[in-house]
C-alpha positions as CSV (number, residue, x, y, z in Angstrom):
1,M,72.6,79.4,120.5
2,H,69.3,79.8,118.6
3,R,68.5,77.6,115.6
4,R,66.6,79.3,112.8
5,L,64.0,77.1,111.1
6,I,64.0,77.5,107.4
7,A,60.6,77.2,105.7
8,P,60.5,75.1,102.5
9,G,59.9,78.2,100.4
10,A,62.9,80.0,101.9
11,L,65.0,76.9,101.3
12,A,64.1,76.8,97.7
13,A,65.0,80.5,97.4
14,S,68.4,79.9,99.0
15,L,69.1,77.1,96.6
16,L,68.3,79.3,93.7
17,L,70.9,81.8,94.8
18,A,73.5,79.1,94.4
19,I,72.6,78.5,90.7
20,P,75.2,80.2,88.4
21,A,74.1,83.3,86.6
22,S,72.7,82.9,83.1
23,A,74.8,84.1,80.2
24,A,72.6,87.2,80.1
25,D,73.8,88.2,83.5
26,Y,77.5,88.4,82.3
27,T,78.8,91.7,81.1
28,P,81.9,92.9,79.4
29,G,84.8,94.3,81.4
30,A,85.2,98.0,81.1
31,P,87.7,99.2,78.3
32,G,89.3,101.5,80.9
33,I,90.1,101.0,84.5
34,G,88.6,104.3,85.6
35,D,91.5,106.7,85.8
36,P,90.2,110.2,85.0
37,Y,93.6,111.3,83.6
38,Y,93.7,108.4,81.1
39,P,90.2,107.0,80.7
40,A,91.2,104.4,78.1
41,Y,94.2,103.0,80.1
42,G,93.8,99.7,81.9
43,N,90.7,97.5,81.9
44,G,87.9,96.4,84.1
45,G,86.7,92.9,85.1
46,Y,89.9,91.2,86.2
47,D,93.0,91.5,88.3
48,V,96.4,90.2,87.0
49,S,98.8,88.3,89.3
50,H,101.5,87.3,86.9
51,Y,102.9,87.9,83.4
52,D,105.0,85.2,81.7
53,L,106.5,86.6,78.5
54,R,108.4,84.4,76.0
55,L,109.9,86.6,73.3
56,Q,112.2,86.5,70.3
57,Y,113.6,89.6,68.8
58,Q,115.6,90.4,65.7
59,P,117.5,93.7,66.0
60,A,118.3,94.0,62.3
61,T,114.6,94.2,61.4
62,D,112.9,95.1,64.7
63,E,110.7,92.0,64.4
64,L,109.3,90.8,67.7
65,Q,107.5,87.5,68.2
66,G,105.9,86.6,71.5
67,T,103.7,84.4,73.6
68,A,102.3,86.1,76.7
69,T,100.7,84.0,79.4
70,V,98.6,86.2,81.7
71,L,97.4,84.8,85.0
72,A,94.4,86.7,86.4
73,T,91.2,86.4,88.5
74,T,87.9,87.8,87.4
75,T,86.3,90.6,89.5
76,Q,82.9,90.3,88.0
77,D,80.7,87.9,86.0
78,L,82.6,88.5,82.7
79,S,81.4,87.9,79.2
80,R,84.5,89.4,77.5
81,F,87.4,91.6,78.5
82,D,90.2,93.8,77.0
83,L,93.9,93.8,77.2
84,D,96.0,96.9,76.2
85,F,98.1,96.0,73.1
86,L,99.2,97.1,69.7
87,L,101.0,94.2,67.9
88,D,99.4,91.7,65.6
89,V,97.7,88.8,67.4
90,S,97.4,85.3,65.8
91,E,95.7,83.4,68.6
92,V,94.2,83.8,72.0
93,R,93.3,81.0,74.4
94,V,91.4,81.4,77.7
95,N,91.8,78.6,80.2
96,G,93.0,76.4,77.3
97,A,90.1,77.0,74.9
98,K,90.4,79.1,71.8
99,A,88.9,82.6,72.3
100,S,87.7,85.0,69.6
101,F,89.3,88.4,69.5
102,T,89.3,91.7,67.7
103,T,90.8,95.2,68.1
104,S,89.1,98.4,68.9
105,A,89.9,102.1,69.7
106,Q,93.6,103.0,69.9
107,H,95.0,100.1,71.8
108,E,92.3,97.6,72.9
109,L,92.5,93.9,72.3
110,E,89.0,92.6,72.9
111,I,88.8,88.9,73.9
112,T,85.6,86.8,74.1
113,P,86.2,83.5,75.8
114,A,84.4,80.4,74.6
115,A,82.3,80.4,77.8
116,P,81.6,83.3,80.1
117,L,83.7,83.6,83.3
118,P,82.0,83.8,86.7
119,K,83.3,86.3,89.3
120,G,86.3,85.0,91.2
121,T,87.4,82.6,88.5
122,P,91.2,82.0,88.0
123,V,91.9,82.8,84.4
124,T,94.9,81.9,82.2
125,V,95.1,83.9,79.0
126,V,97.6,83.0,76.3
127,V,98.2,85.5,73.5
128,R,100.4,84.7,70.5
129,Y,101.6,87.7,68.6
130,S,104.2,89.3,66.3
131,G,105.0,92.6,64.7
132,V,107.4,95.4,64.2
133,P,107.0,97.6,67.3
134,S,108.5,100.7,65.7
135,T,105.8,100.8,63.1
136,K,103.0,101.0,65.7
137,S,101.6,104.1,67.3
138,A,98.7,105.2,69.4
139,Y,97.4,108.7,70.1
140,G,100.1,109.9,67.6
141,F,103.2,108.6,69.5
142,S,105.3,105.6,70.1
143,T,107.3,104.6,73.2
144,W,109.4,101.9,71.5
145,H,112.9,103.4,71.0
146,R,115.1,101.9,68.3
147,T,118.9,102.0,68.9
148,P,121.8,101.3,66.5
149,D,122.0,97.7,67.8
150,G,118.5,97.0,69.1
151,A,115.6,98.7,70.9
152,V,114.4,99.8,74.3
153,A,110.9,99.8,75.9
154,A,110.9,102.4,78.7
155,D,108.4,105.2,79.1
156,E,105.7,106.7,81.3
157,P,102.8,106.5,81.7
158,E,102.7,103.8,79.0
159,S,105.2,101.5,77.2
160,A,103.8,97.9,77.6
161,W,101.5,98.1,74.5
162,W,104.4,97.9,72.2
163,W,105.8,94.6,73.5
164,F,103.3,92.7,75.7
165,P,99.5,92.6,76.3
166,S,98.6,93.9,79.7
167,N,96.2,95.6,82.1
168,D,98.1,98.8,81.7
169,H,97.5,100.8,84.9
170,P,99.7,101.0,88.1
171,S,96.8,99.9,90.2
172,D,97.1,96.3,88.8
173,K,100.6,95.2,89.8
174,A,101.9,91.7,89.1
175,T,105.0,89.6,89.1
176,Y,106.9,88.9,85.9
177,D,109.0,86.3,84.0
178,V,110.5,87.7,80.9
179,S,112.4,85.3,78.6
180,V,113.9,86.8,75.5
181,A,115.8,85.1,72.6
182,V,118.2,87.4,70.6
183,P,121.0,86.6,68.1
184,D,124.2,85.5,69.6
185,G,126.4,88.5,70.6
186,T,123.3,90.6,71.5
187,Q,122.0,90.8,75.0
188,A,118.5,91.2,76.5
189,I,118.0,93.1,79.7
190,S,114.9,93.3,81.8
191,N,113.8,93.8,85.4
192,G,114.7,91.7,88.5
193,T,117.3,89.0,88.5
194,L,118.8,87.0,85.6
195,Q,117.7,83.4,86.3
196,S,119.6,81.7,83.4
197,T,120.9,82.0,79.9
198,S,121.1,79.4,77.1
199,S,122.3,79.3,73.5
200,R,121.1,77.3,70.6
201,L,121.4,77.6,66.8
202,G,122.7,81.1,66.8
203,W,120.3,82.5,69.4
204,T,120.8,83.2,73.1
205,R,117.9,83.3,75.5
206,Y,117.9,85.4,78.6
207,N,115.5,84.6,81.4
208,W,114.6,87.4,83.9
209,R,112.4,87.3,86.9
210,S,110.7,90.1,89.0
211,N,109.3,88.3,92.1
212,K,107.7,91.4,93.7
213,P,104.6,93.2,92.3
214,Q,105.4,95.6,89.5
215,A,103.4,98.1,87.6
216,T,103.2,97.7,83.9
217,Y,104.9,101.0,83.1
218,L,107.8,99.9,85.3
219,A,108.5,96.8,83.2
220,T,111.4,97.4,80.8
221,L,113.1,95.6,77.9
222,A,116.5,96.6,76.5
223,I,118.1,94.7,73.6
224,G,121.5,95.5,72.2
225,K,125.2,95.1,72.9
226,F,126.1,96.1,76.4
227,D,129.0,96.1,78.8
228,I,127.6,94.7,82.0
229,T,129.0,95.2,85.5
230,T,128.0,93.5,88.7
231,G,128.4,94.0,92.4
232,K,126.5,94.1,95.7
233,T,125.2,96.7,98.1
234,S,126.5,96.5,101.7
235,D,123.3,94.5,102.5
236,G,124.1,92.0,99.8
237,V,121.6,93.1,97.2
238,P,122.9,92.3,93.7
239,V,123.7,95.3,91.5
240,V,123.6,94.9,87.7
241,N,124.4,97.8,85.5
242,A,124.7,97.9,81.7
243,Y,126.1,100.4,79.2
244,S,125.8,100.4,75.5
245,R,129.1,99.9,73.8
246,D,128.6,102.9,71.6
247,L,127.9,105.7,74.1
248,G,130.9,107.7,72.9
249,D,131.9,110.7,74.9
250,N,129.1,110.1,77.5
251,D,130.4,106.7,78.5
252,G,132.8,107.8,81.3
253,A,130.3,110.2,82.9
254,A,127.6,107.6,82.7
255,R,129.7,105.0,84.4
256,A,131.0,107.5,87.0
257,S,127.4,108.1,88.0
258,V,125.6,104.8,87.6
259,E,128.4,102.8,89.2
260,R,127.6,104.5,92.5
261,T,124.2,102.8,92.6
262,G,125.2,100.5,95.4
263,E,126.5,103.3,97.5
264,I,123.4,105.4,96.9
265,V,121.1,102.5,97.8
266,D,123.0,102.1,101.0
267,W,122.5,105.8,101.8
268,L,118.8,105.8,100.9
269,T,118.1,102.8,103.2
270,G,118.9,105.1,106.1
271,Y,116.0,107.3,105.1
272,F,113.5,104.9,103.5
273,G,114.2,101.6,105.2
274,P,115.4,98.3,103.7
275,Y,115.7,98.1,99.9
276,P,112.4,96.4,98.8
277,F,113.5,94.3,95.8
278,S,115.8,91.4,94.9
279,S,118.2,93.3,92.7
280,V,119.1,96.9,91.7
281,G,120.9,98.6,88.9
282,G,120.6,100.8,85.8
283,Y,121.2,100.8,82.1
284,V,122.3,103.4,79.7
285,P,121.4,102.5,76.1
286,N,122.4,104.6,73.1
287,T,119.0,106.4,72.7
288,T,118.2,109.9,71.7
289,T,115.6,110.5,74.4
290,G,116.3,113.0,77.2
291,Y,114.7,111.4,80.2
292,A,115.4,108.8,82.9
293,L,112.8,106.4,84.3
294,E,112.5,104.4,87.5
295,T,111.9,101.1,85.8
296,Q,111.7,98.7,88.7
297,T,115.1,97.4,89.9
298,R,116.7,98.4,86.6
299,V,116.6,102.1,86.0
300,Y,116.6,103.5,82.5
301,Y,119.0,106.5,81.9
302,S,119.3,108.5,78.7
303,P,122.9,109.3,77.6
304,R,121.9,112.9,77.6
305,Q,121.6,112.8,81.4
306,F,125.4,112.7,81.4
307,A,126.2,115.1,78.6
308,N,127.7,117.6,81.0
309,G,129.6,115.2,83.1
310,S,128.7,112.8,86.0
311,N,125.3,113.3,87.6
312,T,124.7,111.3,90.8
313,S,121.7,113.5,91.5
314,V,119.6,111.8,88.8
315,V,120.7,108.4,90.1
316,V,119.5,109.4,93.6
317,H,116.2,110.6,92.1
318,E,115.5,107.3,90.2
319,L,116.7,105.1,93.0
320,A,114.5,107.0,95.5
321,H,111.6,105.9,93.3
322,Q,112.3,102.3,94.0
323,W,110.6,103.0,97.4
324,Y,108.4,106.0,96.4
325,G,106.7,105.0,93.2
326,D,107.7,101.3,92.7
327,D,107.3,99.6,96.1
328,V,104.5,102.0,96.9
329,S,102.8,102.9,93.7
330,L,100.2,105.5,93.0
331,K,96.5,104.6,93.1
332,G,95.7,106.9,90.2
333,W,97.9,109.1,88.0
334,K,96.7,112.2,89.9
335,D,98.7,110.9,92.9
336,I,102.0,111.6,91.0
337,W,103.3,113.7,93.9
338,I,103.8,110.5,95.9
339,N,106.4,109.6,93.3
340,E,108.0,112.9,92.2
341,G,107.8,115.1,95.2
342,F,109.7,112.6,97.3
343,A,112.2,111.6,94.6
344,R,113.0,115.3,94.2
345,Y,113.3,115.7,98.0
346,A,115.8,112.8,98.0
347,Q,118.0,114.9,95.8
348,W,117.7,117.7,98.4
349,L,118.8,115.3,101.1
350,W,121.7,114.1,98.9
351,S,122.7,117.8,98.6
352,E,122.8,118.0,102.4
353,H,124.9,114.7,102.4
354,E,127.3,116.1,99.9
355,G,127.6,119.5,101.7
356,E,126.3,121.4,98.7
357,G,123.2,123.0,100.3
358,T,120.7,121.9,102.9
359,A,117.1,121.0,102.1
360,Q,116.0,124.1,103.8
361,E,118.3,126.3,101.7
362,L,117.0,124.6,98.6
363,A,113.4,125.2,99.7
364,D,114.1,128.8,100.4
365,Y,115.8,129.2,97.0
366,V,112.9,127.6,95.1
367,Y,110.3,129.6,97.0
368,A,112.1,132.9,96.3
369,S,112.8,132.0,92.6
370,H,109.2,132.0,91.6
371,P,107.2,135.3,92.1
372,A,103.5,135.1,92.9
373,D,102.5,135.6,89.3
374,D,104.6,132.8,88.0
375,A,102.6,130.0,86.4
376,F,104.6,127.6,88.6
377,W,102.2,128.3,91.4
378,T,99.1,127.5,89.3
379,V,100.0,123.8,89.1
380,A,98.7,121.8,92.1
381,P,101.1,118.9,92.7
382,G,98.4,117.0,94.7
383,D,96.3,116.8,91.5
384,P,98.1,118.5,88.6
385,G,95.9,117.3,85.7
386,P,97.2,115.1,82.9
387,D,98.7,118.0,80.9
388,N,100.8,119.0,83.9
389,Q,101.6,115.6,85.3
390,F,105.3,116.1,84.8
391,D,105.4,119.8,85.2
392,I,108.4,121.2,87.1
393,A,106.1,122.3,89.8
394,V,105.2,118.7,90.6
395,Y,108.9,118.2,91.4
396,D,110.0,121.5,93.0
397,R,106.7,122.6,94.5
398,G,106.2,119.0,95.4
399,A,109.5,119.0,97.3
400,L,108.6,122.3,99.0
401,A,105.5,120.5,100.4
402,V,107.7,117.8,101.8
403,Q,110.0,120.4,103.4
404,A,106.9,122.1,104.8
405,L,105.8,118.8,106.3
406,R,109.3,118.3,107.8
407,N,109.2,121.7,109.5
408,E,105.7,121.3,110.7
409,V,106.2,117.9,112.5
410,G,109.9,118.1,113.4
411,D,112.8,116.0,112.2
412,D,112.2,113.0,114.4
413,T,108.6,112.5,113.3
414,F,109.3,113.5,109.7
415,F,112.0,110.9,109.3
416,A,109.8,108.3,111.0
417,I,107.1,109.1,108.4
418,L,109.6,108.9,105.6
419,K,110.8,105.5,106.6
420,G,107.5,104.1,107.8
421,W,105.5,104.9,104.6
422,P,107.1,102.3,102.4
423,R,106.6,99.7,105.1
424,E,103.0,100.7,105.7
425,H,102.0,100.2,102.0
426,A,104.7,97.7,100.9
427,Y,104.1,96.4,97.3
428,G,100.8,98.1,97.2
429,N,99.2,101.4,96.0
430,A,98.3,104.5,97.8
431,S,97.0,108.1,97.2
432,V,97.9,111.5,98.4
433,G,95.0,111.3,100.8
434,D,96.4,108.1,102.2
435,F,99.8,109.8,102.8
436,Q,98.1,112.7,104.6
437,K,96.2,110.3,106.9
438,Y,99.4,108.4,107.6
439,A,101.4,111.5,108.4
440,E,98.6,112.7,110.7
441,K,98.6,109.3,112.4
442,V,102.3,109.3,113.1
443,S,102.5,113.0,114.0
444,G,99.3,113.3,115.9
445,K,98.6,116.5,114.1
446,S,95.9,117.7,111.7
447,L,97.7,118.5,108.5
448,A,94.8,119.4,106.2
449,T,95.6,123.1,106.0
450,L,99.3,122.4,105.3
451,F,98.5,119.8,102.5
452,D,95.9,122.1,101.0
453,T,98.2,125.1,101.0
454,W,101.3,123.4,99.5
455,L,99.7,120.8,97.3
456,F,96.3,122.0,96.1
457,K,95.9,125.8,96.1
458,P,96.7,127.3,92.7
459,S,98.6,130.2,94.2
460,K,101.9,130.9,96.0
461,P,101.6,130.3,99.7
462,A,101.4,133.7,101.4
463,A,104.2,135.0,103.7
464,P,102.6,133.8,106.9
465,A,102.2,130.3,105.6
466,A,105.8,130.3,104.4
467,R,107.1,131.7,107.6
468,G,105.1,129.1,109.5
469,V,107.1,126.3,107.8
470,S,110.4,128.2,107.9
471,I,110.5,128.9,104.2
472,A,111.9,132.3,103.1
473,V,109.6,134.9,101.7
474,A,112.1,137.2,99.9
475,P,111.2,138.0,96.3
476,A,113.4,137.0,93.4
477,T,115.8,140.0,93.8
478,P,119.5,140.4,94.3
479,G,118.8,140.0,98.0
480,A,117.1,136.6,97.6
481,P,118.6,133.4,99.0
482,A,121.8,132.4,97.4
483,Q,121.7,129.6,94.9
484,P,122.9,126.4,96.6
485,R,125.9,124.7,95.0
486,S,123.9,121.6,94.2
487,W,121.2,123.5,92.3
488,K,122.6,123.2,88.8
489,K,123.1,119.4,89.3
490,I,119.5,119.1,90.5
491,A,118.1,121.3,87.7
492,A,120.0,119.2,85.2
493,T,117.6,116.4,86.1
494,D,114.5,118.5,85.3
495,S,114.0,116.5,82.1
496,V,114.0,113.1,83.8
497,H,110.4,112.5,82.6
498,S,110.3,114.5,79.5
499,G,111.7,113.8,76.1
């Protein structure tokens, strides 16, 4: 061992380094987290670990009152910071002291603490607020959906602004406690497990907990009058489903689909590994929207998903997201293929399971159905751009890419990748590039050309490339591959993420 002698001047310099930065050295957190698709979404300067939301909602008037307690840690020397929020704020406290606040841009709540916050500081932010969510909009739209007996918060890529202040980007995941008081006879449904209920003076309070990291857009709130069913998967995971009492003609088909949640979770575990959360289920409120959404542990389904009868395919899609999208979330919104390509492919696997067409037959049909000059091929699922984030190509061409990978590496390796990926990045975030590296590690093959061809080139893969991964090359003619029996059911879910 060598001892290093420190000269007095050097000792003085080292002591200076330990002196806290002056106020002039502190800077505001960025008003956006840096996602090129949505530059104003999320915020810089801190990382959230937990949201505690204590709410009261009056369905008759759509009035929401709340106190949000946000636990975070600073990631820089912070003079002020933003939360994404739209409702009216009456008070903000940071680590117990009153903080000043103002609003800016479309949905920014700017908070200036009484004293600047050094990097690495644990921070408790308390925001008291109220408002009528249905009267608020940003960028010309609202994601707060009124129903005849209440309201629903469920949308992508944003919905939190209308009901709680947050760092609204999937890269900052957190755990949640959501406590909601509603008039007796009305119910409040959220993610995770129902910890307790209590009634007092005409109000009933529901306390929900999500104990695994959850992206803000996956947090949901449904208030209304529901018929609630419960059960368990074969592995003992609690299943909680809920149906608005006024679904009308769609009620039977909705139940015939969503009540198979436990069965479908059991089936998916065979491909993706153990279910990653403490509960599972779905809810069907009486909304006029046309989409479904993989809200974590408690999937949102529009009644329109069941207008033509039962639809287990959409249930498969949204439950597959619990692994691909919820457990492993995207790093940036350009990585949407990680979510949608695999959820669509799960529908293809379900088709195989039901004997209604193999994944290969579905891939051949999709490939042949889109001629080379179809705009379908101009969308790159690996980075589709914000305007095409939920384009059908992200789903169907995205699933084609998954099938191409399966054929390239072989079934044994492919299914090892499919199951290993959620374990590799459990409760975290990952990119398309991360998935390629993982697939290459497991397969021992270079996959750059395959990923570039099927995910990034704005053109239809040529016949040699298609043949190389066993995908048909016939044009869309009477001699093209026959339409698999499952196709109409799968196509009926094309609106899952569009209004």
